[in-house]
C-alpha positions as CSV (number, residue, x, y, z in Angstrom):
1,M,30.1,5.3,10.1
2,F,28.2,7.7,12.3
3,E,24.8,7.0,10.7
4,R,23.7,4.6,13.4
5,F,24.3,7.3,16.1
6,F,22.6,10.1,14.3
7,E,19.9,8.1,12.5
8,R,16.5,9.0,13.9
9,K,14.1,6.2,14.8
10,R,10.6,6.8,13.5
11,S,7.5,5.8,15.5
12,S,5.3,3.2,13.8
13,E,2.6,5.9,13.4
14,E,5.0,8.3,11.7
15,A,6.2,5.4,9.4
16,E,2.7,4.6,8.5
17,R,1.9,8.2,7.7
18,I,4.9,8.3,5.3
19,V,3.7,5.2,3.5
20,K,0.1,6.3,3.4
21,K,1.1,9.6,1.7
22,A,3.0,7.7,-1.0
23,V,0.1,5.3,-1.5
24,G,-2.4,8.2,-1.7
25,R,-0.4,9.9,-4.5
26,E,-0.8,6.7,-6.6
27,L,-4.4,6.0,-5.8
28,K,-5.4,9.6,-6.5
29,Q,-5.4,8.6,-10.2
30,G,-8.2,6.1,-9.5
31,V,-8.7,2.8,-7.8
32,N,-8.1,-0.1,-10.1
33,G,-5.7,-3.0,-10.5
34,A,-2.9,-1.0,-12.0
35,T,-3.0,1.8,-9.5
36,I,-3.2,-0.6,-6.6
37,Y,0.0,-2.3,-7.8
38,L,1.7,1.0,-8.4
39,A,0.6,2.1,-4.8
40,F,2.2,-1.1,-3.4
41,T,5.4,-0.5,-5.4
42,A,5.5,3.1,-4.1
43,A,4.9,1.8,-0.5
44,R,7.8,-0.7,-0.9
45,R,10.1,2.0,-2.2
46,E,9.3,4.4,0.7
47,N,9.8,1.5,3.1
48,R,13.1,0.6,1.6
49,D,14.5,4.1,1.1
50,K,13.5,5.4,4.5
51,K,14.3,2.2,6.3
52,L,10.9,2.0,8.0
53,G,11.1,-1.8,8.6
54,M,7.6,-2.7,7.6
55,T,6.8,-6.1,6.1
56,N,5.2,-6.4,2.7
57,N,2.0,-7.9,4.3
58,Y,1.7,-4.8,6.4
59,L,2.3,-2.6,3.4
60,L,-0.4,-4.5,1.5
61,N,-2.8,-3.9,4.4
62,I,-2.1,-0.2,4.2
63,V,-2.7,-0.1,0.5
64,K,-6.0,-2.1,0.9
65,E,-7.3,0.3,3.6
66,A,-6.3,3.3,1.4
67,A,-8.0,1.8,-1.6
68,F,-11.2,1.2,0.3
69,G,-11.2,4.8,1.6
70,M,-10.3,6.4,-1.8
71,S,-12.7,4.4,-4.0
72,G,-15.7,6.4,-4.8
73,A,-18.8,6.8,-7.0
74,I,-16.8,6.5,-10.3
75,E,-15.4,3.0,-9.3
76,D,-18.8,2.0,-8.0
77,R,-20.5,2.8,-11.3
78,M,-17.7,1.1,-13.3
79,Y,-17.8,-2.1,-11.2
80,G,-21.5,-2.4,-10.4
81,G,-21.7,-1.0,-6.9
82,P,-19.6,-0.6,-3.7
83,N,-19.7,-4.3,-2.9
84,Q,-18.2,-5.2,-6.2
85,T,-15.6,-2.4,-5.9
86,F,-14.5,-3.8,-2.5
87,A,-14.4,-7.3,-3.9
88,N,-12.2,-6.1,-6.8
89,I,-9.8,-4.4,-4.4
90,E,-9.7,-7.4,-2.2
91,A,-9.0,-9.7,-5.2
92,E,-6.2,-7.4,-6.5
93,I,-4.5,-7.4,-3.0
94,T,-4.8,-11.1,-2.8
95,K,-3.3,-11.5,-6.2
96,I,-0.3,-9.4,-5.2
97,R,0.0,-11.1,-1.9
98,N,0.0,-14.6,-3.5
99,G,2.6,-13.4,-6.0
100,L,5.1,-12.7,-3.2
101,S,7.4,-15.5,-2.0
102,D,7.3,-16.3,1.7
103,E,10.6,-14.5,2.2
104,E,9.2,-11.4,0.5
105,K,6.1,-11.4,2.6
106,R,8.2,-11.1,5.8
107,G,10.8,-8.8,4.4
């Protein structure tokens, strides 16, 4: 009943930091298709649990930026260089994005 009076509104920067921390925990294991999906799932969970109000498209953009930043020499060697690593990340994000319904993309 009193939740709306005492519930603290978070700034967009603070909300983004919360999501980035959850995404980082998942991507710490390596940057590949499975961990990118797990990072997106963790981002959605944080968004829902903490009522941050971010859209799934925005969450996917955060995951993509984090994956670009956290990919390193190991992934580059596995996938044939940094350009191929970035292309793989982009393809995985696109696959997740295309798998969402229009309503899920906005909500």
